[in-house]
C-alpha positions in Angstrom: -37.3 11.1 -2.7 -36.4 13.1 0.6 -37.8 11.0 3.1 -35.1 8.8 2.2 -32.5 10.8 3.6 -31.5 10.1 7.4 -29.0 13.6 7.1 -26.2 14.4 4.3 -24.9 11.0 4.1 -26.7 8.6 4.8 -30.0 7.2 2.9 -32.6 4.4 4.7 -33.4 2.3 1.8 -37.3 1.8 1.8 -37.1 -1.3 0.1 -34.1 -3.2 1.5 -32.8 -5.9 -1.6 -32.1 -9.4 -0.2 -28.2 -10.7 -0.9 -29.2 -13.5 -2.6 -25.8 -15.7 -3.1 -22.0 -14.3 -2.5 -18.4 -16.3 -3.4 -15.6 -15.4 -2.8 -11.7 -16.8 -4.3 -8.2 -16.3 -2.9 -4.9 -17.2 -3.8 -2.1 -19.4 -1.6 -1.9 -16.7 1.6 -5.3 -16.4 2.3 -5.7 -20.4 2.3 -3.3 -20.0 5.0 -5.0 -17.8 7.4 -7.4 -18.5 10.1 -10.4 -17.5 7.3 -9.2 -20.6 5.1 -13.0 -22.3 6.1 -14.9 -19.3 4.3 -13.4 -19.5 1.1 -15.2 -21.1 -1.8 -12.2 -21.9 -4.1 -8.5 -21.3 -2.8 -5.2 -21.2 -5.5 -2.0 -22.5 -5.2 -1.0 -20.3 -8.3 -0.6 -16.8 -8.4 -1.2 -17.0 -11.6 -4.8 -18.8 -11.7 -3.4 -20.6 -14.5 -3.1 -17.4 -16.9 0.3 -15.9 -18.5 0.4 -12.5 -16.3 -1.1 -11.2 -12.9 -3.4 -9.2 -14.3 -5.0 -11.7 -16.5 -5.0 -14.2 -13.3 -7.1 -10.4 -11.1 -9.3 -11.0 -14.2 -9.2 -15.2 -13.6 -10.6 -14.6 -10.2 -13.4 -12.0 -11.0 -14.3 -14.3 -13.6 -14.6 -17.3 -11.4 -16.4 -15.0 -8.6 -19.0 -14.4 -10.4 -19.9 -17.4 -11.5 -19.7 -19.1 -8.7 -22.1 -16.5 -7.3 -24.9 -17.3 -10.2 -24.6 -20.6 -9.6 -25.5 -20.4 -6.0 -28.1 -17.7 -7.0 -29.4 -20.4 -9.7 -28.9 -17.4 -12.6 -27.5 -17.0 -16.2 -25.2 -13.9 -16.6 -28.3 -12.1 -18.5 -30.1 -12.3 -15.8 -28.3 -9.8 -14.2 -28.9 -5.9 -14.8 -26.1 -4.6 -14.3 -22.7 -5.4 -11.8 -21.1 -2.7 -10.5 -17.2 -3.9 -9.9 -13.7 -2.5 -9.1 -10.1 -3.2 -8.5 -7.0 -1.6 -7.6 -5.2 -1.6 -11.7 -5.2 1.5 -13.6 -8.1 1.8 -15.2 -9.6 -0.5 -13.7 -8.6 -3.1 -15.9 -9.4 -6.6 -13.9 -12.8 -5.5 -13.8 -13.3 -4.7 -17.9 -10.7 -7.2 -18.7 -12.9 -9.9 -16.5 -16.4 -9.4 -17.6 -15.8 -8.2 -20.8 -17.2 -11.7 -22.4 -20.2 -12.0 -20.0 -22.4 -9.2 -21.2 -23.9 -7.3 -18.4 -24.4 -3.6 -18.4 -21.6 -2.4 -16.8 -20.2 0.0 -14.4 -16.8 0.0 -13.2 -16.0 1.6 -10.0 -12.9 2.9 -8.2 -12.7 3.5 -4.4 -9.7 2.3 -3.5 -9.8 -0.6 -0.7 -12.9 0.6 -0.3 -14.9 -0.4 -3.4 -17.1 -3.2 -2.1 -18.4 -0.7 0.1 -18.7 1.8 -2.7 -20.2 -1.2 -5.7 -22.5 -2.5 -2.8 -23.6 0.9 -2.1 -24.3 2.0 -5.7 -26.3 -1.8 -6.0 -28.8 -1.2 -3.9 -29.9 2.2 -3.9 -30.4 1.1 -7.6 -32.5 -1.6 -6.6 -34.3 0.3 -3.9 -35.0 3.3 -6.5 -36.5 0.6 -8.7 -33.6 0.9 -11.7 -33.3 -2.6 -11.5 -34.1 -5.8 -10.3 -30.6 -7.9 -9.9 -27.0 -6.5 -9.4 -24.0 -7.6 -9.1 -21.4 -6.0 -6.7 -18.2 -7.5 -7.4 -14.6 -6.3 -6.3 -10.6 -8.0 -6.7 -7.1 -7.2 -5.8 -3.8 -9.3 -6.3 -1.0 -9.0 -4.4 1.5 -8.8 -7.6 -0.6 -6.9 -9.4 -0.6 -4.2 -6.5 2.8 -4.5 -5.8 3.7 -4.4 -9.4 1.6 -0.5 -10.1 2.0 1.1 -6.4 5.7 0.2 -5.4 8.6 -2.0 -6.6 9.2 -4.5 -9.2 8.7 -7.9 -7.5 12.2 -9.5 -8.0 13.6 -6.5 -6.6 12.9 -7.8 -3.3 12.4 -4.6 -1.6 11.9 -4.6 2.6 8.4 -3.4 3.6 8.1 -1.0 5.9 7.2 -2.1 10.0 3.8 0.3 8.7 2.9 -1.5 5.8 0.0 -4.2 5.2 -0.3 -6.9 2.5 -2.6 -6.6 -0.8 -4.9 -10.0 -0.8 -4.6 -12.1 -3.4 -8.5 -12.2 -3.8 -12.0 -11.6 -4.9 -16.0 -11.2 -3.7 -19.3 -11.0 -5.5 -22.3 -10.0 -3.7 -26.1 -10.6 -5.7 -28.2 -8.5 -4.6 -32.3 -8.4 -5.5 -35.4 -6.7 -5.2 -36.9 -8.1 -2.1 -40.1 -8.8 -3.2 -38.0 -11.1 -5.6 -36.1 -12.8 -3.2 -36.7 -17.0 -3.4 -39.7 -17.9 -0.4 -36.9 -18.6 2.6 -34.2 -16.5 1.6 -32.6 -16.0 4.5 -31.1 -12.6 3.3 -29.5 -10.4 4.6 -30.7 -6.9 3.8 -29.2 -4.0 3.1 -31.0 -1.5 5.0 -28.7 1.5 5.2 -25.8 3.3 2.7 -23.5 6.0 4.2 -21.5 7.5 1.6 -18.4 8.6 3.1 -16.2 12.2 2.5 -12.3 12.5 0.7 -10.8 13.0 4.3 -6.9 13.8 3.7 -4.9 14.6 7.2 -1.9 15.0 5.3 -0.3 11.6 5.9 2.7 11.5 3.1 3.6 8.2 3.0 2.5 5.3 0.7 3.6 2.7 3.3 0.9 3.7 6.1 -2.0 3.8 4.6 -4.1 2.5 8.0 -2.7 5.8 9.6 -3.9 8.0 6.1 -7.4 6.0 6.1 -8.3 5.9 9.6 -10.0 9.8 10.0 -11.8 8.4 7.3 -13.7 5.7 9.0 -14.5 7.2 11.8 -15.6 9.8 9.8 -18.0 7.9 7.8 -19.2 6.1 10.7 -19.5 8.9 13.5 -22.3 10.4 10.0 -23.9 6.6 10.0 -24.2 6.4 13.9 -25.1 10.2 14.6 -27.6 10.1 11.0 -29.3 6.8 12.0 -29.5 8.0 15.3 -28.2 4.6 16.5 -24.7 4.1 18.7 -22.1 1.2 18.3 -24.0 -1.3 21.2 -26.7 -1.7 18.7 -24.6 -3.6 16.0 -22.8 -7.5 16.9 -20.2 -6.2 14.7 -18.9 -3.2 13.2 -16.0 -4.3 9.8 -13.8 -1.7 8.8 -11.9 -3.1 5.6 -8.1 -3.1 6.0 -6.9 0.0 8.5 -4.6 -3.1 9.9 -3.8 -2.8 13.2 -2.6 0.9 13.2 -5.2 1.9 11.2 -7.8 0.3 14.1 -6.0 1.6 16.7 -6.6 5.2 15.6 -10.0 5.0 15.4 -10.4 3.0 18.3 -8.8 6.2 19.9 -10.9 8.9 18.1 -13.8 7.4 19.9 -12.5 6.7 22.7 -11.7 10.5 22.9 -16.0 11.4 22.4 -16.7 9.0 25.3 -17.1 6.0 23.2 -16.3 2.6 23.9 -16.6 0.5 20.1 -15.2 -3.2 22.3 -15.1 -6.6 20.8 -17.7 -5.7 18.7 -14.9 -3.3 16.3 -13.1 -5.8 13.9 -11.2 -5.0 10.8 -10.7 -7.6 7.6 -6.9 -7.0 7.4 -6.7 -8.5 10.7 -9.2 -11.1 10.0 -8.1 -12.1 6.8 -4.0 -13.0 8.2 -2.7 -14.5 10.8 -0.3 -11.5 11.0 3.1 -12.7 13.4 2.9 -16.4 11.9 2.8 -15.4 8.5 4.3 -12.4 8.6 2.0 -9.9 6.9 3.2 -7.0 9.4 0.2 -4.5 10.3 -2.4 -6.6 8.5 -3.8 -7.0 5.1 -4.9 -4.6 2.6 -6.9 -4.4 -0.8 -9.7 -4.4 -2.2 -9.8 -8.1 -2.5 -9.5 -8.4 1.4 -13.0 -6.9 2.7 -14.6 -8.2 -0.2 -13.0 -12.1 0.7 -13.8 -11.3 4.3 -17.3 -9.7 3.7 -18.4 -12.8 0.9 -16.9 -15.8 2.7 -16.8 -14.6 7.1 -19.3 -12.4 7.8 -22.6 -13.2 5.4 -22.0 -17.2 6.4 -22.4 -15.9 10.0 -25.2 -13.3 9.0 -26.7 -16.6 7.8 -25.8 -18.9 10.6 -27.9 -16.7 13.1 -24.6 -15.8 14.7 -24.3 -12.1 13.8 -28.0 -10.2 13.5 -26.8 -6.7 12.5 -23.8 -5.4 11.5 -21.9 -2.0 9.9 -20.0 -3.4 6.4 -17.1 0.0 6.3 -14.4 -0.9 4.2 -11.9 1.8 3.8 -9.3 3.1 1.0 -6.1 5.4 0.2 -7.2 7.6 -2.7 -2.9 7.7 -3.9 -1.4 6.5 -7.4 2.0 6.2 -8.1 2.1 9.6 -9.4 1.0 11.5 -6.8 3.3 9.7 -4.0 6.2 10.6 -6.5 4.6 14.0 -6.1 5.1 13.6 -2.8 1.3 14.5 -2.8 -0.4 13.1 0.5 -2.3 10.3 0.6 -6.5 10.8 1.4 -9.1 8.7 2.7 -12.5 7.4 1.7 -14.5 4.8 3.6 -18.6 3.6 2.6 -20.6 2.4 5.2 -23.6 -0.3 4.7 -25.7 -1.8 7.3 -27.2 -5.5 6.9 -30.0 -6.9 8.4 -31.3 -10.5 9.3 -33.9 -9.2 11.6 -36.0 -6.3 11.1 -36.0 -4.1 14.0 
């Protein structure tokens, strides 16, 4: 098994799993953003027909999974595992949303990096021969996150200049063992996975998550390039997840100090999802659903169209909780990376 290990953090998959199908769901603000056409379903109702925002988040997960299964021509019983997570305490968005499907379930928490974590674990399970088909699924909801992490919604608290907007969105990817993929399956395929380390530089402001997560993104991406013996110019795109404007610029500056110019290929899902100025999103988007919806719409669609051929998807997470913030703790960051390609080189 050591032959798959490229270093301490990176794994090269011997039998890269293929993306069989994907789907995403968004809310009102996501539908008003520049990626509107890349969503499968958009709702003007923040409750998604439910009685609470938490139930609405579970409803988004259900809808994303059902749409992805429909695209794949599968039933719930065809999946060996589902790897899912959200931002709510005890991951109730996922566990309550998926309980009716009867799929073996791993509940995950990587904060806003959870889409990367779920993809990585699902891909390794398939490559290792432990599963044939898996779903990776993640969501967030602006109202549930605000209620849990910050202030009650009716309070109308003014947001800090460094704040980001938690996406009301969900995304689902169905991965399949390569030899089980239908003939002509366009992929893409997951070829490499880099597990991030917890990085904490002492940022204590929970309204400045971009600065808290940026060092983790830099650490993971640097490990990925070092251990795969590649460089940023080898990829059509490097997409971090919800660093926002400030965190994105910090990562760019860190690499510049190493003499590496990331160029225009370096983008962030939190900057792609919204029009920051027109929609007043301050530093951009955040939340599990931000990178999940951008990945399961904009990025995978562009890969399938041939507009992108090889990308690194590296969503980031701030591993804080209301309790840790109240106790004055710093905000640790995490970033997990996966490499996807439509053409093996």
